Structure formats: structure tokens, C-alpha cells
C-alpha angles and dihedrals in degrees: 000000000000108000114150117203110200115229095218126014130177125242115283129244112216100233144020132007119313119203123164115215132022126328120247119246124216119216093239096042119106118224111219100182123086121209095002091157099059091211096159108354150007092243114158090021128103140189131199114260091261093051111059117193133207144162116271117179092325095317134102109250120199123190101213118199125224125235101049118146105210132034091245093053087089115038143168123181151119123267100142109101094029114216134211127256116197120205110248095013119130120238138182118202113197134175144151116239142169137161139204089251134018112277138165108226138174133237126194142185105204149141109293094225139039126344087024091210111192131220092183126031114163136161118225129185119222129196133185088274120085111247136173120237127195133180128190117208145160121241108252100195145011119261141139090203108069128141138195118228138183109205107209106167141081095066136135116229104065133253121346141167123251126199125199131184146159094025115184132173110186128189098211096179108126094022101145117242107254136206107246092195092056090048094056140041113232132328129304123254108220109232091195099044119140092256091049090050091049090053091050092050095045106045094156097050111116091219095060099092093047092048092047095049099042101034123002095053092056127091114265138156126268116225123218128195144130092302088071104082094196107032099174094049090053091045088053093048090053100038103040097061091041094053091043088056093046093248130135117242120216118208135184122211107209113163109098115142112259091025117184094014092171105038100034096197091103100032118153133068134158117339097246145343095280093049090050093051090050089049093050091047088054092047093052095043090050090058093041115162097342122111117262145141119232126191104205119221111325113219092020096112097034098052097047086100088063093055104097103194119073091214090057092050089052090051091050091056091045092053094046090050090051093049097051092044092047094052090048092053103037102030104041095168093053125099113211126203121202121220108264098172120224141282095275098043095037097055090046089056091044119239099253089055092045092050090051091053090050092051092049089050091058099253088163086077093051122091091219152328131279116214134185092016107177091353136110110230116132118263095245091049091051092048091052091048094050091046092053092045090053090059087067096051124088090235119021113237132213111247143203126215124215103229097169096115107007102100092115101024126237123342130237103243116148095212122048094345090190092059115090096313113197126254099019126151141219115264133214114317120244114298144145114256120001089151094309132065085265141347110221141177094236096159110057105245110239095027110122124243089211141294096315143108110336097012138058092189121105120251113294097014114126111245115196091198090058089047094053090047090056091046100045101036114119 
């Protein structure tokens, strides 16, 4: 029902989290790496005898030989000074890397002596373009003698050069949960939104100025799912300029397996539970300690009734619990909002049942609820619905209302009334308050819900005809 197809996406890296630029630092986080910027030297870093290292324009440069058999036959890393790893603590490893040829490499955080037990062991794929990688992980043992390594050997393709920069290993345990609204001033306008991309690709279309002024220039969320080949790079492209401008980014996580089980127009999601958990870990680590809002998995609570197998419903709750807990632990300045359906769907389910689903999904770890996402119910109706739903929860939650398309309320379509109903209208632009914690454009106005009613475009594709309908409707 909600799938967003990005107009332009960058090339994917095969593994890990990719974030161009420098990693953020939280005030309570502890930096474990010394000389991670290589401004003047490679002090505190080492390379195996066959992999000499040097400084190259403020980066560590490693000359990696060909013909090695194992990944660890060519290494660079830091083990002096050794650093502590605490069991159960939360860490984010981040670094910039590139190579003279595409390679899939390995990074570890491990004991610096036999048996070299690792608490992090992750592949990452470099290209000739400098990219930032980040990995969130939980300390698996207690030691004061840990090391960081980059395993560069054991590859076909011969010798190559590897560059490394801006290395950070943060212990974020104890970082206080922050208020992202208080840390910013207003909401971010997405410069790469689907309507912005349509305007860029259609410079001679007479509708472009109207769409830009009324729609594309307004704050709205950016959606992330499996169609984004390099999620962390896209998160960085969206978040970094927003934070630099003092604006609050709004993101939507939409990749749960069995997505859109009821509607079907946006079916898909991660391949399995493990893949989803890896994806969520990537998502949270990509945000890190920066302020953000994340709407977690629209439809995921509402369409549980359309999941036939009990085992799959159990997995759904397991994944939602993991998502909300992971954002809480690895993105402490992010407010998450759990899917709480909409007035029509919620009353059909019955509020006691809906509240039970939310509890099973771990709503206690969410900052709040998200109602009316991608739907059309009036704001006052949605506020009344969320308020009544809150009376069934153990602890009432603040909530946001999606006002992107609710200026005239629901349509009158006989088939799939939620899917591109005709003659709808833009709602209130993003703002704090308005009867809820915030009113937000969560759905991108003009993006199709699927091939239905007022649009012939697939789900998530920007439709300028839909956009003009929303703008011009009276």
C-alpha cells in the first residue's frame, strides 16, 4: 500500500552500512580509536610486513599485495593502544574507505592475542569512490585488550591500493536519550524527493513550478526499503544536509517481510527475519547519534490479520520488537513512531485488539504512535481515534498524524477506497502541535498507491496528475 520507488538511487555496496562523510559524536559516547583522521601520520596504526602503510593526503594508504591465501594474510589496524570492549555495551564502528579496484574486504573488532576472538566480523565492499561504512554491534565479551583490523587479503584480482580515513569506534552505552525536536529548528525539505526528481527530469513541463511551490518545496518524509540498494548512503544524503541546516529529518522504515499483506500493491520486504534484523541494524547505525524521526513499518500492525500462518505473525511481532529496541539502543536521539493504523482500519480491528497488537509489537520502546499514514481521514478524526486508542494502552503515547492528503477527507471509491481516490486534497503542512505531537507529510504527496482509481502508475511512482489533483482540488 505504501511502497516508495526512489527516482534516483546510487550504486549499492554489497555489505554493511555506507555513509559518506564524518560520523557524528554524542557527548556521552567514548571514542576508542586514536589518530583516526591520519592528518599528519599513521601513528598508532600498523600493517603486516607485506602491506606497507603511509599517509596520502590525510588518509592511510595501504599497498596490498596479490596472491595471499587468507583475508588476514594482509592486514592494517590499530592495537596500540589496546582498547576495552565491555560485554553488553553498544558500539558503532565507522570509517571512510576506497580502493583502486572494487574489492570485498573484512573488518573485525577482536582480542589482540590468541585466540583472536571477535565481537564484530563484517564484510564490506569498497569501490574506487570514497564511501563511509558504519556497523552497530553489541560487545560479546569483557577485555581491556581489543584491536581493530581491516583484513585485506585472500582475494582474486592481484595487488591493489586501499585508502582509509575518519575511523571512529564509539562506545555509545550511556548516551542519554535526546529530544530531536529541541535539537533542530523545523523540518527538513527533501532535496531528492520523488517530486523534486520529477521536476529535475521534466524541466519543460508546464506543471513543474506549481508542483514545486505547492508540494516539492514542503517538508516530507523519505521512505526506505529494499528498493534502495544502498540504504545508509541514502540516509546520509538526506540526513547530513538537514542536520547541517538545523532541520529535523523524517524517515520511514518500510522493509518488513510480508509487507502490505492485505493490500498487495506494495508487497515485498526483506527476505527473512535475519535479513530484516540486519537491515534495521544498518538503518539505526546509519542515523547514529543524530536527531531524527522514524516512522516504523506502516501497515505492519494493521495487516497482521491478513497473515494466515501463526508462525509468521509471531515473526512479525519479533521483528517489530527488534526494530523499536534497536533504534532505542543505537539511535538515542531518534524518536520512533509505531504503526497505529487509521480510523477506518483501527475501528474495524477493534481498539482492544489493536492495543494488544501494539503491546506485542513492543510499543513500550517506541516514542509514539503514527496514525493515518498514507490515508485520507481528516486530522480531527485521526486525533480522536488516536486519543481513544491511547486509553487502551498501559501508557498513553504521543502521536503524529499524516496530513499529506487529508484536506478533504476520504474518497468515495467503491474498490480499494484507500488507493488513489479521486478529487482529494493536500492537508496541513508539517508542524508541531495541531492537536497531535506533530502533523507530518509522511506519505509523499503525488506518489501513487498503486495502479488503481485515479492513477495508472505503480505503487511509489510519482504521478504528476495525482499531484495536480491534490494541489488544485477545492
